[in-house]
N, C-alpha and C positions, 0 to 999 in steps of 0.2 A: 787331472786338469783338462779344461776345455781345449780342443785342438786349436792351435794358432795363437794362444794367449801370449806367448813370449814374443809374438810378432805383432802386437796390437798397434804399433806405429804404422806397420805396413797395411794392416787391415783398414785403418782410417783412410788410407790413400786409395783403397780399392772400392770405396763406396760408389756404386754405379749411378747414384743420383747426382753425383758431383763430377761432371766430366770437364777436365781442364780444356781451355781453348788454346789450340796450337797454331802459331803463325809461322809460315815458311817463307823465307826470302833469301836472296843471295847476300851474304855478309859484306861483300865488296861493292854492292850496288846501293848508292845513295837514294835512288828512286825507290828501291824496295824498302829501305829503312824508313823513308819518309812516309810511304804508304802505310807501313805498320804503325808508325806513331800517330798518323792522322786517323787511321782506323781505330786505334786504341782510345784516342780522345773521343771519337764519336761514340764508341761503345760505352765508355764511362758516362757520357752525357745522357745516353738512353737509360742507363742504370739509374742515374740521378733523377731523371723524369719519372721512371717507374717508382722510385723511392718516394717521391713527392706524392704521387697518386696513392701509393700504399698508405702513407701517413694520414691521408684523409679518412682512412678506416671505412671506406665504402663497403657496404655489405656484399658478400659474394652471392652467387646465384642460390646456393642452398640456404644460406641465412635469410635471403630475401623471401624465399618460399615459406620459411618458418614465420617470418614477420607477417606475411599475407594470411597465413592460416591461423596464427595466434597473434592478434594485434598487440597484446600485452608483452609479447616476446621482444618487441622493439625497445621497451623500457629496460630490458636486461642488458642490451648491448650499447646503451647510451653511456657516455663517459660522465661520471659524476665527480665533481671536484670538491676538495676540502680546504678550508683556510683556517689556520690557527695562529693566534697572536700570542707569543710567549710573554707572560706577565712580567712586570718589573720586579726586581729582587725585593724581598721583604727586608725591613730594617732589622739589623742584627747588631749585637754588642761587639765591641772591639775584641773581647775575649773569644767570642764565637768565630769572628772573622779570622783570628790568628789560628784557631784550631782547625778551621776548614774554610780557607779564604776563597776557594773556587766555588762558584755556584753553577748549576746547570745552565747551559747557554743554547743547546740545540733541542729539537723536539724529541730526539732519541734519548738524550740525557734526562729530559723531563719525564719521559715514559719510565725510565729506570729509577727515578727518584721517588721514594715512597712518600715524601712530603710535598711533592709538586702540587702547585695550584691547578694543574691540568689533570690531576689524577681522576677526577670525575668523568673526564672525556673518554679516557681509555678504559676505566672500570666504573661504569655507572652503578649507582646503589640500587637497593631492592625496590625503590619506588618505581623504577622503570623496567622491572623484570617482566619477561614475556611469560604470561600465564595462559596456557591453551584453554583452560576452563572459563576464563573471564573474557578472553578475546573472542568476540562473536561478531557476526555481520561483516562490516567492512574491515575490521581489524584482524580477521582470521587469516591464518596461513602466512603471515608476514614474518620473515626472518629479520632480526636486528643484530647484526654482527657486533659482538663485544658486550651486549647486555646479558644480565643473568637470565638463564633459561630454566624455567621450572618444569618438572614432570607433572603428571596428572594428579599426584598427591600434594602438589604445591611446594615441593622441595627442589633446590637447585640440582640439576643433572650432574652426576659425577661419572664421566666417561671420557677421561682425558687421554690423548695419544691413541685414540681408538679407531675403529673401523666399522663398516656396515656389512651385514650379511642379509641378502634378500632370500628368504626361504620360500621357494616356489610351492612347496607342499601346503603351507598355510597362507601364502600370499602376504606375508608379514615381513617387515624390516626389523632387524635386530641390531642394536648399536651396543658394541662392547668397548670398554675403555677402563683406564685406571681409576679406581675409586679412591679419591684423595681426601676424604673428609676427616682429616686428622691434622694435628699441629705441625707446622713447618719448622725445621731446625737444620743445623749444620752438623754433620758427623764429626768434623774437626775444623780447625780454623780456616784451612784452605779448601775445605770441601764445599761442594755446591749445595744449594738448598734442596731439601728432600722431606718426604713424608714416609713414615713407616708403611710397609705393605699392609693394606687392609684386604685387598683382593681386586677382582675384575667385576665391575658393575655391568649389568645387562638391562637394556630398555627395549621395549617393543613398540611398533607403530605401524599403522596402515597407510599413513599419509606423509611420513617424514617430518611431521611438525609437532603433533601431540604424542608424547612419549610416556609409556607406562613402565614403572620400575618393576623389573622381574626378579630383583634380588642380586646378591653377590654370588656369582656362579662359580667362582674359583676363589677360595678363601685363604688367608694367610695362616701360617703355622705359628702358634703362640709360644710353644715351649721347646720344640726340638731345634736346637741351634745348628744342627748339621743339615737341616732341610733347606732346599733352595728357596722355599717360600717363607722362611723364618722372617718374622716381622721387621727385623733390622736390616734385611737385605733389600734388593731392588727388583721390582717387576714393572716393566714399561712396555708400551706399544703393543698390547694384545690384539691379535687378528684371528678371526674364525672363518673357516671355509667348510663347505659340506662335501663329503665324499659320496658320490652317487653309487659307487660300487659296494661300499661297506655299509652305507646308511649311517655313518658316524659324522658328528660335528667335531672338527679338529681345530684346536687353538694353539697358535705359536706366539711366543712373547720373548722379549729381551729379559734375561735373567742375569743379575750381577750381585756382587757383594757391596758393602757400604762404601768401599774405596774404588769401585768400578774396575777391579782387576780380574774378575771372573770372566766377564765379556763372553757370555754364552747365550744360546737360545734354549727355551724351555718348551715342552710339548705336553698338552693335555687333551683329553678326549671325552665326549659325552654322547649319549643316545638322543638327547633332546637339545634344541637351541637354547633353552632356558636352564640348562644344566641339571644337576651339578656336574662340573667337569672333573674328571679324575686326572690328577697330575702324574705324568709318566717319568720324565727324566729331563736332564739338561746336557748339553754338549757344545763344543765349539765346532760349528759345521765346517766340513772339509779340512779340519785341523787349523782353522784360523779364528782369531778373535772376532766377535760379533756384537755390535751394539744396536743402534737404531735399525729396525728391520720392518719388513712388511711381507705379506703374501699376495700372490696374484694367481688366479685360476683362469686358465685360457679356455677358449671355446671348445677345444677337443678334450677337456677334462684334465689335462696336465696342469699341475700346480707348481709354482716356483717360490723359492725363498730369495728375498733380496735384502742384503744387509751391508751396513758400513763396516769396513774391516781394515786391518793393517794400520791401527791407530787412526782410523777415520780418513786415511788418504785415498782409499779406493772403495768402490762398491763391488760386491760379489753377487752373482746370480747363479742359481742352480736349480734344476728340477727336483721335486720331491718323489719319493717312492710311490707306488700305486696306492698304498693305503694312507698316504700323506703323513705318516708318522716319523719319517726320517728323510734325509737328503740322499741323493744318489752320489756317485763318484764324480759326476760331471759338474764342473764349475767354471765360470768365466769372470774375468776382471773387466769392469767397465768404468768409465770416467776416472781412469787411473791418475793419481796425483792431484785430483781436483778438490779433495777435502769436502765431499758432499755427504749429507745425512738426511734423515726424515724422508725417505723415498715414498712416493705415492704413484702407483702405476695404473694406467688404463689403456684401452685399445679402441681404435676407431678406424673403420674401413681398411682393416688389415695392417695398420701401422700402430706400433707400440709407442706410447707417450709416457713420460715420467716427469713429475715435479720433485725437485729436491731443495734442500736448504743448505746454507753454509754452516760451518761449525763455529759457533760463537756462544756456547753454553745456553743460558736462559735468555740472552739478549737476542732480539729479532734481527734478521739479516735479509739479504736479497735472495728471492727464489729464482730458480732457473728451470726452464722447460727443456726436455731432451726428447729425441725421437730416434726410432730404430726400425729397420725392416724386419729384423729378427730379435726376439726378446733377449737372446744371448749376445747381441751386439753385432757390429760396433754401434755404440750410441753416440749421437751428435748433439751438441748443445745448440738450441735454436733461440735462446734469449730469455729475458725476463718477461714472464707472461702478465704481470700486474698492470692494470690500466685504471686510470682515474685516481681519486684521492688527491695526492700531491707528490712531489718528488720524494720526500722522505717516506711517505706511505708506500710508494712503489719500491723503494730501496730496502724496506723492512717487511715486505710481504704483508702490508697493512697491519704491522706490529703483531705478526703471528707466525706460526711455523706449520708447514704442511703435515698432514697425517693420513688423508685418504681422499679418493675421488670416486663419487657415486655416479654411474651412468643413469640417465633419465630415459626410461622406455618411451618410445613414441616421439621423441624429440631428437632427431639425428644430429650428432655433433654437440649435444648439450649435456652438461654434467654439473654436479655440485662439488665444489672444491671445499674440503673440510680442513680446518686448521685450528690450532690452539693458540690463544693469546695468553702466554704464561705470565703468572704473577709470582715471581720468586720470593716475594715477601710473605705471601700467603697462598701457597700452591692450590689449596682447595677452592680458592676464589678465582682460579684461572678461568678464562672465558672461551667461548667457541666462536669462530669466525667461519660462517658458511656463506659462500658467494657463488654466483653463476660462472661456470667455465665453459667457453665456447671454442670448438675447433673448427677453423674455416678461414679462408682468405689466403692472401699471399704470405710467403715465408718471412720470418723476422729478420734473418741475416743472410741475404743472398750472396754475400762475398766472404763468408766466414773462412772457407778453406781454399777456394779457387774461383775462377771466373764462370763456373758452371752454375746453373740455376737449380737449387735444391727443390725437391717436390714436397718437403715437409710443410704441412699447413701451419698457419699461425695458431698458437695456443694463447687464449686471452682470458684472464680472470678479471671481472669487472667489479669495482668497488661500488657498494651501495649502502647507505645508512639504513635503508629499509627496502626489502624486495620480497617477491613471492613467486612461486612457480607459475608458468603461463597457463596451465590447465586447471588451476584452483579458482 
């Protein structure tokens, strides 16, 4: 276990970035007490003023430099609102009303209702698909969150719950994810929607916009029922990192059975980013159950496994061995008891950041951003990073769930937030929500734990119906 894990409550209190303000006075002196009260009132007034200034979302110095250098960058940090009007209920027979008297009344319920009249807003049809071979001129390089995204062969991209590897050798981006192009069904009445394992899809790109299908780089097992990759089992959230010492591409993924009781990680390896990957084994890391997971490779070459554990109540973090094929004995619990999943880690100016999702099955929920001085913790929650859209958009992470964060070279503090908009009625038709993520500005919650001012920068994910990278 990681040293000090059993004292994680104490660890939170030791965070040097949050220094409590101490007032000294004579308890028997009315003047001293009045001074403290007046001082406290004035202090809170200053905090309120700072909060008002912060809420104006004025660009910090670094963001302003980016705006000056890339005028289009300003469009990324502008708040874009959304207005939806819930349609009136359809006329229904008395028999139908008796069978199902309640109709969807909120935008979230409309999203989850397969027959909703707003379905086309959340899941636009093929007519609006983004085709990189047809979009030329002014239409090039634009991301359209929620639309069908086609590869260079004209087929919908199948890379759900995925992640991006930037291969420095070939200067190419590789996108790995769950290949879900199969029928959706339920393993049993109370089971969640699922698709049989087909494998891990891989796509390559030089510009993060036009993606070439490289094939299924890790395939399912069709006949061996004892194999982890047997088609009726579960393979989710594959991530790939490159080991500079061994020259191998290593894939980790969530491996489970149809009832989600195996709760393990699986490991595969390849000599090439486009595979094929050789599946090695599965295990419960550190002796704990593991479900939603991700990998993070630090600047010093040390890689870490981050996974939801203990029935999704905690997140566990631990370094991998030098060959990236196993975990070491070191492990730390973070965000204990907060029921977070779908972790996506990134780093900026020496600070570690993480976006997580709540645990609500396929239904979208509120994302939270977290920050830490050390990747092993303690981690502190700094608030909901979503900006724009509308209230329900922000409370549902724009109707999506985090999966990865891509740093953008040459744009300090700028990233792409990758998320999946799950369609539990037809999982292969789930969509991708890619949005600009900016780190910079005042902290989100200056009063979270004490009267000290935290130094964590604000993490902001901006909603846009259409956007593109500033340098395109």
